[in-house]
Z-matrix of the N, CA and C atoms (Angstrom, degrees):
N
C 1 1.445
C 2 1.538 1 111.36
N 3 1.352 2 116.61 1 -41.17
C 4 1.466 3 120.10 2 177.95
C 5 1.524 4 111.13 3 -60.94
N 6 1.327 5 116.11 4 -38.29
C 7 1.454 6 120.68 5 179.26
C 8 1.528 7 110.67 6 -61.26
N 9 1.318 8 117.17 7 -45.16
C 10 1.468 9 121.95 8 -179.91
C 11 1.522 10 110.25 9 -63.50
N 12 1.325 11 116.80 10 -43.71
C 13 1.471 12 120.36 11 178.96
C 14 1.524 13 109.81 12 -63.94
N 15 1.316 14 118.30 13 -40.01
C 16 1.468 15 121.85 14 177.98
C 17 1.519 16 111.00 15 -62.26
N 18 1.308 17 117.04 16 -43.21
C 19 1.464 18 121.68 17 178.68
C 20 1.533 19 110.00 18 -63.01
N 21 1.311 20 117.50 19 -45.09
C 22 1.467 21 121.76 20 179.73
C 23 1.527 22 110.07 21 -61.41
N 24 1.328 23 117.73 22 -44.11
C 25 1.469 24 121.01 23 178.67
C 26 1.525 25 111.09 24 -63.78
N 27 1.318 26 117.52 25 -40.67
C 28 1.455 27 121.67 26 179.09
C 29 1.524 28 110.99 27 -63.13
N 30 1.310 29 117.13 28 -45.46
C 31 1.467 30 121.63 29 179.08
C 32 1.526 31 110.37 30 -64.71
N 33 1.309 32 117.51 31 -44.16
C 34 1.464 33 121.46 32 -179.82
C 35 1.527 34 110.73 33 -62.26
N 36 1.331 35 116.91 34 -45.40
C 37 1.466 36 121.26 35 179.05
C 38 1.517 37 110.75 36 -61.99
N 39 1.318 38 116.52 37 -42.19
C 40 1.464 39 121.09 38 179.44
C 41 1.522 40 111.17 39 -62.80
N 42 1.331 41 117.24 40 -42.95
C 43 1.466 42 120.92 41 179.35
C 44 1.524 43 111.20 42 -65.54
N 45 1.327 44 117.76 43 -39.93
C 46 1.467 45 121.54 44 178.73
C 47 1.520 46 109.89 45 -65.52
N 48 1.345 47 117.60 46 -43.85
C 49 1.465 48 121.09 47 178.47
C 50 1.519 49 111.09 48 -62.25
N 51 1.319 50 117.72 49 -43.10
C 52 1.466 51 121.16 50 179.35
C 53 1.520 52 110.54 51 -62.28
N 54 1.321 53 117.45 52 -42.81
C 55 1.465 54 120.93 53 178.97
C 56 1.518 55 110.48 54 -64.79
N 57 1.334 56 117.99 55 -40.43
C 58 1.464 57 121.30 56 178.55
C 59 1.525 58 110.83 57 -66.23
N 60 1.337 59 117.08 58 -43.14
C 61 1.467 60 120.29 59 177.77
C 62 1.523 61 110.97 60 -61.20
N 63 1.309 62 116.91 61 -43.36
C 64 1.468 63 119.99 62 179.69
C 65 1.531 64 110.08 63 -63.71
N 66 1.321 65 116.94 64 -41.50
C 67 1.469 66 121.11 65 177.44
C 68 1.533 67 110.50 66 -60.84
N 69 1.335 68 116.64 67 -44.84
C 70 1.466 69 120.89 68 -179.65
C 71 1.533 70 111.15 69 -63.92
N 72 1.316 71 117.00 70 -40.92
C 73 1.471 72 120.23 71 178.97
C 74 1.527 73 110.49 72 -65.17
N 75 1.325 74 117.19 73 -43.07
C 76 1.461 75 119.66 74 176.90
C 77 1.526 76 110.91 75 -59.72
N 78 1.322 77 117.41 76 -39.21
C 79 1.468 78 120.80 77 177.67
C 80 1.527 79 111.09 78 -63.95
N 81 1.330 80 117.18 79 -42.16
C 82 1.470 81 120.73 80 179.23
C 83 1.529 82 110.20 81 -63.39
N 84 1.324 83 117.18 82 -47.87
C 85 1.467 84 119.80 83 -178.00
C 86 1.530 85 111.70 84 -66.90
N 87 1.328 86 117.20 85 -39.51
C 88 1.466 87 119.48 86 176.34
C 89 1.525 88 110.26 87 -63.13
N 90 1.335 89 117.44 88 -41.60
C 91 1.466 90 121.28 89 178.14
C 92 1.523 91 110.69 90 -64.64
N 93 1.324 92 117.14 91 -38.48
C 94 1.464 93 121.02 92 178.50
C 95 1.527 94 110.00 93 -57.10
N 96 1.328 95 116.65 94 -48.53
C 97 1.458 96 120.53 95 -179.22
C 98 1.533 97 112.04 96 -68.44
N 99 1.328 98 116.84 97 -39.85
C 100 1.464 99 120.65 98 -179.54
C 101 1.524 100 110.50 99 -65.79
N 102 1.319 101 117.46 100 -43.41
C 103 1.469 102 121.13 101 -178.57
C 104 1.521 103 112.14 102 -70.19
N 105 1.324 104 117.42 103 -32.60
C 106 1.468 105 119.58 104 174.05
C 107 1.519 106 109.71 105 -66.27
N 108 1.312 107 116.88 106 -40.40
C 109 1.458 108 121.64 107 -178.32
C 110 1.529 109 112.51 108 -65.67
N 111 1.338 110 116.54 109 -32.97
C 112 1.468 111 120.68 110 -179.34
C 113 1.527 112 112.39 111 -97.09
N 114 1.324 113 116.94 112 8.02
C 115 1.468 114 122.93 113 178.76
C 116 1.522 115 111.82 114 57.06
N 117 1.326 116 116.50 115 40.91
C 118 1.471 117 122.78 116 177.51
C 119 1.521 118 108.12 117 -88.61
N 120 1.319 119 115.67 118 86.68
C 121 1.467 120 122.28 119 -174.13
C 122 1.532 121 112.48 120 -56.53
N 123 1.328 122 116.42 121 -55.64
C 124 1.464 123 120.31 122 -177.66
C 125 1.530 124 111.51 123 -61.73
N 126 1.329 125 115.93 124 -46.12
C 127 1.458 126 120.39 125 -179.46
C 128 1.517 127 112.37 126 -64.10
N 129 1.323 128 115.72 127 -41.33
C 130 1.462 129 120.77 128 -179.41
C 131 1.527 130 110.76 129 -62.13
N 132 1.325 131 116.03 130 -51.93
C 133 1.458 132 118.50 131 -174.91
C 134 1.528 133 113.22 132 -77.09
N 135 1.324 134 117.87 133 -13.05
C 136 1.468 135 119.96 134 174.50
C 137 1.527 136 111.22 135 -69.25
N 138 1.319 137 117.05 136 -15.35
C 139 1.460 138 121.58 137 -178.66
C 140 1.534 139 113.11 138 -87.01
N 141 1.338 140 116.21 139 -7.56
C 142 1.463 141 121.01 140 179.54
C 143 1.529 142 110.77 141 -93.42
N 144 1.319 143 116.01 142 145.29
C 145 1.464 144 122.33 143 175.06
C 146 1.527 145 109.11 144 -77.46
N 147 1.321 146 117.15 145 153.31
C 148 1.472 147 118.88 146 172.13
C 149 1.531 148 108.93 147 -57.16
N 150 1.319 149 115.93 148 137.29
C 151 1.461 150 120.01 149 179.70
C 152 1.520 151 114.45 150 78.75
N 153 1.325 152 117.25 151 11.72
C 154 1.470 153 120.99 152 -179.23
C 155 1.520 154 111.31 153 -65.62
N 156 1.323 155 114.65 154 164.20
C 157 1.462 156 122.80 155 179.25
C 158 1.525 157 109.22 156 -129.65
N 159 1.335 158 116.21 157 138.65
C 160 1.466 159 121.53 158 171.77
C 161 1.516 160 106.90 159 -116.99
N 162 1.330 161 116.29 160 129.27
C 163 1.460 162 122.19 161 179.39
C 164 1.527 163 106.67 162 -116.68
N 165 1.332 164 115.56 163 118.48
C 166 1.457 165 120.66 164 -178.14
C 167 1.514 166 112.44 165 -91.34
N 168 1.316 167 115.30 166 -171.64
C 169 1.463 168 121.12 167 -175.29
C 170 1.526 169 112.96 168 -75.37
N 171 1.312 170 118.36 169 -25.37
C 172 1.460 171 121.89 170 179.10
C 173 1.531 172 108.83 171 -85.58
N 174 1.325 173 116.85 172 144.10
C 175 1.468 174 120.86 173 -177.75
C 176 1.530 175 112.39 174 -58.67
N 177 1.316 176 118.08 175 -26.46
C 178 1.457 177 121.53 176 -179.54
C 179 1.520 178 113.76 177 -85.15
N 180 1.302 179 117.93 178 -2.95
C 181 1.467 180 121.35 179 -175.91
C 182 1.531 181 111.74 180 -95.11
N 183 1.315 182 114.94 181 75.73
C 184 1.459 183 121.74 182 172.62
C 185 1.523 184 104.81 183 -123.59
N 186 1.339 185 115.01 184 100.71
C 187 1.450 186 120.67 185 -170.39
C 188 1.518 187 112.57 186 -115.00
N 189 1.324 188 116.58 187 138.67
C 190 1.457 189 120.23 188 165.15
C 191 1.528 190 105.96 189 -66.38
N 192 1.303 191 116.74 190 163.18
C 193 1.463 192 119.29 191 179.49
C 194 1.533 193 109.99 192 -61.66
N 195 1.326 194 117.65 193 -34.74
C 196 1.468 195 119.83 194 178.86
C 197 1.529 196 111.52 195 -66.79
N 198 1.322 197 117.50 196 -41.97
C 199 1.468 198 120.59 197 177.30
C 200 1.526 199 110.62 198 -67.41
N 201 1.312 200 116.82 199 -36.87
C 202 1.464 201 120.68 200 178.81
C 203 1.528 202 110.61 201 -67.29
N 204 1.322 203 116.85 202 -36.86
C 205 1.467 204 120.69 203 175.46
C 206 1.531 205 110.03 204 -60.02
N 207 1.343 206 115.99 205 -44.74
C 208 1.467 207 120.49 206 -179.98
C 209 1.527 208 110.84 207 -62.11
N 210 1.332 209 117.00 208 -38.78
C 211 1.463 210 121.20 209 177.27
C 212 1.532 211 110.86 210 -66.10
N 213 1.323 212 116.88 211 -45.18
C 214 1.465 213 121.71 212 -172.60
C 215 1.526 214 113.46 213 -76.68
N 216 1.319 215 117.90 214 -31.50
C 217 1.467 216 121.18 215 -171.89
C 218 1.525 217 113.29 216 -53.31
N 219 1.331 218 120.19 217 -50.77
C 220 1.471 219 118.59 218 -179.37
C 221 1.538 220 112.85 219 -60.40
N 222 1.314 221 117.12 220 -35.22
C 223 1.464 222 121.02 221 178.64
C 224 1.528 223 110.21 222 -68.87
N 225 1.320 224 116.15 223 -48.80
C 226 1.456 225 120.47 224 -179.10
C 227 1.528 226 110.55 225 -64.40
N 228 1.350 227 117.60 226 -37.51
C 229 1.466 228 120.93 227 178.74
C 230 1.523 229 111.87 228 -61.30
N 231 1.341 230 117.06 229 -30.62
C 232 1.472 231 121.39 230 176.97
C 233 1.528 232 111.36 231 -83.06
N 234 1.333 233 116.45 232 -3.07
C 235 1.459 234 120.26 233 -179.21
C 236 1.512 235 113.59 234 83.06
N 237 1.327 236 115.78 235 13.82
C 238 1.462 237 119.48 236 179.74
C 239 1.520 238 109.93 237 -114.40
N 240 1.297 239 115.47 238 106.32
C 241 1.450 240 120.31 239 173.20
C 242 1.516 241 108.04 240 -98.87
N 243 1.301 242 115.93 241 -142.63
C 244 1.465 243 120.76 242 177.30
C 245 1.516 244 107.69 243 -139.89
N 246 1.318 245 114.96 244 143.53
C 247 1.457 246 120.24 245 -175.67
C 248 1.523 247 110.32 246 -114.88
N 249 1.314 248 114.46 247 115.91
C 250 1.456 249 122.77 248 173.80
C 251 1.522 250 106.35 249 -125.14
N 252 1.309 251 116.36 250 123.78
C 253 1.462 252 121.68 251 -178.15
C 254 1.525 253 108.64 252 -98.06
N 255 1.336 254 116.85 253 112.26
C 256 1.466 255 120.10 254 -174.95
C 257 1.521 256 112.99 255 -76.57
N 258 1.330 257 113.37 256 149.54
C 259 1.468 258 122.07 257 174.40
C 260 1.528 259 107.47 258 -157.50
N 261 1.294 260 116.71 259 163.80
C 262 1.470 261 121.70 260 174.44
C 263 1.527 262 113.17 261 50.33
N 264 1.323 263 116.77 262 56.94
C 265 1.473 264 121.44 263 -178.40
C 266 1.534 265 110.58 264 -95.02
N 267 1.329 266 115.56 265 138.84
C 268 1.457 267 123.42 266 173.04
C 269 1.523 268 107.99 267 -120.53
N 270 1.328 269 116.70 268 138.52
C 271 1.457 270 122.38 269 -179.93
C 272 1.529 271 108.47 270 -127.21
N 273 1.325 272 115.72 271 136.58
C 274 1.458 273 122.44 272 -178.58
C 275 1.533 274 109.04 273 -130.63
N 276 1.333 275 117.24 274 155.31
C 277 1.462 276 121.45 275 -176.31
C 278 1.515 277 112.59 276 -127.70
N 279 1.339 278 114.33 277 150.79
C 280 1.463 279 120.00 278 168.19
C 281 1.530 280 107.52 279 -71.49
N 282 1.338 281 117.40 280 161.90
C 283 1.473 282 119.43 281 -178.65
C 284 1.533 283 113.94 282 -55.67
N 285 1.331 284 118.62 283 -34.24
C 286 1.459 285 120.10 284 -179.69
C 287 1.536 286 112.50 285 -86.98
N 288 1.319 287 117.03 286 -1.74
C 289 1.469 288 124.77 287 178.17
C 290 1.533 289 113.57 288 58.87
N 291 1.337 290 117.10 289 30.26
C 292 1.457 291 121.78 290 174.16
C 293 1.524 292 111.90 291 -104.14
N 294 1.325 293 115.99 292 -6.83
C 295 1.459 294 122.70 293 177.16
C 296 1.525 295 107.10 294 -132.58
N 297 1.333 296 115.09 295 135.85
C 298 1.462 297 119.57 296 176.73
C 299 1.521 298 108.36 297 -133.37
N 300 1.304 299 116.11 298 151.54
C 301 1.456 300 121.11 299 173.70
C 302 1.514 301 107.45 300 -132.57
N 303 1.319 302 114.92 301 157.84
C 304 1.457 303 119.40 302 -173.39
C 305 1.514 304 110.25 303 -147.42
N 306 1.306 305 114.07 304 162.81
C 307 1.461 306 121.95 305 166.36
C 308 1.517 307 106.10 306 -138.55
N 309 1.311 308 115.85 307 146.37
C 310 1.456 309 120.69 308 180.00
C 311 1.514 310 109.43 309 -151.31
N 312 1.311 311 115.40 310 147.34
C 313 1.453 312 120.36 311 170.36
C 314 1.518 313 106.59 312 -95.37
N 315 1.339 314 114.50 313 142.92
C 316 1.457 315 120.67 314 -178.90
C 317 1.517 316 109.15 315 -132.67
N 318 1.307 317 116.36 316 152.01
C 319 1.462 318 121.49 317 174.88
C 320 1.518 319 108.59 318 -110.12
N 321 1.328 320 115.52 319 135.26
C 322 1.458 321 123.06 320 -179.14
C 323 1.519 322 107.58 321 -134.73
N 324 1.323 323 116.60 322 137.13
C 325 1.464 324 120.54 323 -176.14
C 326 1.532 325 112.07 324 -58.69
N 327 1.318 326 117.95 325 -43.43
C 328 1.469 327 121.92 326 -176.29
C 329 1.536 328 112.22 327 -79.31
N 330 1.328 329 116.61 328 -46.27
C 331 1.462 330 120.51 329 -172.55
C 332 1.524 331 114.28 330 -95.44
N 333 1.315 332 117.87 331 -12.04
C 334 1.462 333 120.43 332 -176.86
C 335 1.516 334 110.17 333 77.55
N 336 1.328 335 116.38 334 -135.64
C 337 1.460 336 120.60 335 -179.51
C 338 1.528 337 110.36 336 -75.45
N 339 1.313 338 115.41 337 129.82
C 340 1.460 339 121.66 338 175.54
C 341 1.520 340 108.19 339 -129.18
N 342 1.322 341 115.11 340 171.84
C 343 1.471 342 119.57 341 177.19
C 344 1.517 343 108.08 342 -129.83
N 345 1.315 344 115.21 343 135.21
C 346 1.452 345 121.70 344 172.03
C 347 1.518 346 108.44 345 -112.76
N 348 1.314 347 115.54 346 136.41
C 349 1.457 348 120.89 347 172.81
C 350 1.518 349 106.36 348 -133.90
N 351 1.300 350 115.88 349 159.03
C 352 1.450 351 116.78 350 178.96
C 353 1.498 352 113.62 351 177.06
N 354 1.332 353 112.91 352 -174.84
C 355 1.458 354 122.85 353 -176.97
C 356 1.520 355 108.60 354 -131.22
N 357 1.317 356 115.48 355 137.64
C 358 1.460 357 121.60 356 172.01
C 359 1.519 358 107.99 357 -119.58
N 360 1.328 359 115.36 358 146.79
C 361 1.455 360 120.56 359 176.37
C 362 1.517 361 108.56 360 -124.38
N 363 1.302 362 114.64 361 152.60
C 364 1.458 363 119.91 362 177.76
C 365 1.519 364 107.92 363 -85.85
N 366 1.323 365 115.76 364 121.55
C 367 1.461 366 122.70 365 177.35
C 368 1.524 367 105.58 366 -115.37
N 369 1.312 368 116.33 367 101.91
C 370 1.460 369 120.15 368 -171.11
C 371 1.521 370 107.66 369 66.27
N 372 1.323 371 116.15 370 -123.62
C 373 1.463 372 120.82 371 179.20
C 374 1.524 373 112.28 372 -96.71
N 375 1.336 374 117.25 373 -1.52
C 376 1.461 375 121.43 374 -174.17
C 377 1.521 376 112.04 375 -105.70
N 378 1.327 377 115.52 376 146.27
C 379 1.455 378 121.43 377 171.79
C 380 1.518 379 108.36 378 -90.61
N 381 1.344 380 116.62 379 132.73
C 382 1.460 381 122.50 380 179.45
C 383 1.522 382 109.03 381 -127.72
N 384 1.326 383 115.67 382 145.73
C 385 1.460 384 121.63 383 178.02
C 386 1.531 385 107.92 384 -74.80
N 387 1.313 386 116.11 385 121.99
C 388 1.458 387 121.90 386 178.08
C 389 1.529 388 110.69 387 -98.31
N 390 1.319 389 116.04 388 -31.63
C 391 1.469 390 121.00 389 175.35
C 392 1.524 391 108.54 390 -150.04
N 393 1.327 392 115.09 391 136.54
C 394 1.462 393 120.54 392 171.89
C 395 1.523 394 106.59 393 -128.92
N 396 1.316 395 115.95 394 135.14
C 397 1.459 396 121.67 395 -178.26
C 398 1.520 397 108.46 396 -130.75
N 399 1.316 398 116.25 397 116.28
C 400 1.461 399 122.56 398 178.44
C 401 1.520 400 109.25 399 -99.68
N 402 1.325 401 116.79 400 128.01
C 403 1.462 402 120.95 401 -179.27
C 404 1.520 403 110.76 402 -132.90
N 405 1.308 404 114.35 403 166.76
C 406 1.458 405 121.78 404 172.71
C 407 1.525 406 107.29 405 -108.12
N 408 1.317 407 117.95 406 110.43
C 409 1.468 408 118.14 407 177.72
C 410 1.528 409 109.12 408 -71.05
N 411 1.300 410 115.86 409 122.56
C 412 1.468 411 121.06 410 -175.62
C 413 1.528 412 108.38 411 -103.76
N 414 1.322 413 116.63 412 121.35
C 415 1.468 414 118.81 413 178.00
C 416 1.531 415 110.64 414 -58.70
N 417 1.306 416 116.90 415 140.42
C 418 1.458 417 121.85 416 -178.91
C 419 1.527 418 112.31 417 -55.20
N 420 1.323 419 116.84 418 -32.45
C 421 1.470 420 120.80 419 -177.19
C 422 1.529 421 112.35 420 -62.78
N 423 1.336 422 118.31 421 -24.56
C 424 1.471 423 119.99 422 -179.45
C 425 1.533 424 112.34 423 -119.75
N 426 1.321 425 117.58 424 6.57
C 427 1.460 426 121.20 425 -176.28
C 428 1.530 427 112.37 426 -58.20
N 429 1.316 428 118.57 427 -42.44
C 430 1.467 429 121.03 428 179.96
C 431 1.517 430 111.23 429 -63.70
N 432 1.334 431 116.83 430 -42.21
C 433 1.471 432 120.41 431 178.54
C 434 1.531 433 111.06 432 -62.23
N 435 1.327 434 116.47 433 -44.12
C 436 1.457 435 120.44 434 179.69
C 437 1.524 436 109.86 435 -65.59
N 438 1.316 437 117.96 436 -43.34
C 439 1.467 438 121.42 437 178.74
C 440 1.527 439 110.56 438 -59.79
N 441 1.323 440 117.19 439 -40.66
C 442 1.467 441 120.35 440 178.83
C 443 1.526 442 111.01 441 -66.34
N 444 1.324 443 117.89 442 -37.40
C 445 1.467 444 120.99 443 176.87
C 446 1.534 445 110.61 444 -64.21
N 447 1.315 446 116.92 445 -40.76
C 448 1.463 447 120.50 446 178.45
C 449 1.528 448 110.07 447 -65.33
N 450 1.330 449 116.45 448 -44.31
C 451 1.463 450 120.34 449 178.50
C 452 1.533 451 110.84 450 -59.79
N 453 1.317 452 117.13 451 -38.22
C 454 1.464 453 120.71 452 -178.74
C 455 1.526 454 112.01 453 -67.13
N 456 1.316 455 118.00 454 -24.48
C 457 1.464 456 121.42 455 179.18
C 458 1.516 457 113.48 456 -79.54
N 459 1.310 458 116.73 457 -22.73
C 460 1.472 459 120.99 458 -175.92
C 461 1.520 460 110.55 459 -85.51
N 462 1.327 461 116.59 460 132.96
C 463 1.481 462 118.38 461 176.60
C 464 1.526 463 110.13 462 -70.92
N 465 1.319 464 115.74 463 150.89
C 466 1.477 465 120.63 464 -178.69
C 467 1.493 466 112.14 465 -72.47
C-alpha cells in the first residue's frame, strides 16, 4: 500500500511541476513579446540566457544575443520595438524538465501570420530564452512562387 501511495504522490508532484513549468514558460514568452512591443530594452534582454541566439526571417539573420542587442538598441532607444501577438502556443519538455522548446503562431501588422519557435533553459529557478527563431509560414500553394522569388534575389 505504501508503494502505491508513493507512486501516486510522485505522479501528482510531477504533474504539478510540469504545469508550473509550462505556466512559467508562457509568462516568459508573453513578457518577451510585451517588452519588445513597448521597446523595453533591459526587460526584453533580461529574458535571454547568456549565449542565446536570435534567428530572424532573413537567411542572414543569425545573431548572438550581443549582436541582437546591438541591432535592437537603436530601435528601442527611439521607442520603437516590434509587436507580435502570440496565439496557438505549444510547449514541450526534456525528460528532466530543464529544457523546453515551443512553437507559436503570432500576428504582426506588417507581416501578418508568423511563427516563432525556440528553446528555453532553466537557469537556477528561472526560465531563459536560449534560442528564438522567427519565421514566415508559407502556404504550400504558393511555396514554389516564393522560393523562385528568393532564388531570383540571390546572385549567381
